[in-house]
C-alpha positions in Angstrom: 49.0 -15.0 30.6 48.2 -18.6 29.9 45.3 -19.5 27.6 43.6 -21.4 30.6 43.4 -18.2 32.7 39.9 -17.0 34.0 40.2 -13.6 32.1 40.9 -15.3 28.9 37.8 -17.5 29.2 35.5 -14.5 30.1 36.7 -12.5 27.0 36.0 -15.6 24.8 32.6 -15.8 26.3 31.9 -12.1 25.6 33.0 -12.4 22.0 30.9 -15.4 21.4 27.9 -13.6 23.0 28.4 -10.6 20.7 28.5 -12.8 17.6 25.4 -14.8 18.7 23.4 -11.7 19.4 24.4 -10.0 16.2 23.4 -13.2 14.3 20.0 -13.4 15.9 19.4 -9.6 15.3 20.1 -10.1 11.5 17.9 -13.3 11.4 15.0 -11.5 13.1 15.4 -8.5 10.7 15.3 -10.9 7.6 12.2 -12.6 8.9 10.4 -9.4 9.5 11.3 -8.3 5.9 10.1 -11.6 4.6 6.7 -11.3 6.5 6.1 -7.8 5.0 6.9 -8.9 1.5 4.5 -11.9 1.8 1.8 -9.6 3.1 2.2 -7.1 0.2 2.3 -10.0 -2.3 -0.9 -11.4 -1.0 -2.7 -8.0 -1.0 -1.7 -6.9 -4.5 -4.3 -9.0 -6.3 -7.1 -7.9 -4.0 -6.0 -4.2 -4.7 -6.1 -4.8 -8.4 -9.6 -6.1 -8.3 -10.8 -3.2 -6.0 -9.2 -0.7 -8.3 -10.9 -2.3 -11.4 -14.2 -2.5 -9.6 -14.1 1.2 -8.4 -12.9 2.3 -11.9 -15.8 0.5 -13.6 -18.6 1.8 -11.2 -20.8 4.3 -13.1 -20.7 7.9 -12.0 -23.8 9.9 -11.7 -22.2 13.0 -10.5 -18.8 14.7 -10.1 -17.0 14.8 -6.8 -15.2 12.7 -4.2 -16.4 9.4 -2.6 -14.6 7.7 0.2 -15.0 4.3 1.7 -13.4 1.2 3.5 -13.6 -2.3 2.3 -11.6 -5.6 2.5 -8.7 -4.1 4.3 -8.4 -1.0 2.3 -9.3 2.7 2.7 -10.3 4.1 -0.7 -11.2 7.3 -2.4 -12.7 7.8 -5.9 -12.9 11.2 -7.6 -14.6 12.4 -10.7 -13.8 15.9 -11.9 -14.3 17.8 -15.1 -11.3 18.8 -17.2 -11.1 21.3 -20.0 -13.1 24.4 -20.7 -16.6 25.1 -19.3 -17.7 26.0 -22.8 -16.9 22.5 -24.2 -20.1 20.9 -25.4 -19.0 17.3 -24.5 -17.0 17.6 -21.3 -14.4 15.0 -20.4 -13.9 14.1 -16.8 -10.9 12.6 -15.0 -11.7 9.7 -12.8 -9.0 8.5 -10.3 -9.2 5.9 -7.6 -6.7 5.5 -4.8 -6.5 2.6 -2.4 -4.4 2.6 0.8 -3.8 -0.9 2.6 -4.7 -0.9 6.2 -2.1 -3.6 7.0 0.9 -2.3 5.2 0.1 1.4 4.3 1.0 0.6 0.7 -0.9 2.9 -1.9 -2.3 1.8 -5.1 -3.8 4.1 -7.7 -5.5 4.2 -11.2 -6.9 7.0 -13.4 -8.6 7.5 -16.7 -10.6 9.8 -18.8 -14.5 9.3 -18.9 -17.3 11.3 -20.3 -18.8 13.6 -17.6 -22.0 12.6 -16.0 -25.0 14.4 -17.5 -26.8 16.8 -15.0 -30.0 15.2 -13.7 -28.9 11.6 -14.3 -30.5 9.3 -11.9 -29.0 6.3 -10.1 
């Protein structure tokens, strides 16, 4: 078989096509990863601000609060910890955000004095 035969040219073309398609697939995958990383990098400061805001909001009662704001679903919970006989109860406050764009979760928690019964908003 001579290098100029039609069968040889067809195999060369198929090999070149496989190499080209593999290169395109890897390039598209890298671009998608870069886009996802850029989205997460851009949303992190917003998530930090929202977490801080939700953690600093005064609690007038224990329980669970849900909401959606600025591209995030959030949940805030205040629950008592310790024994019921404790005079000064401590509560655990936790906040969790979930990005609507990426599904990434952000969370923070702390201990706070429990809200007094009968406190008004």
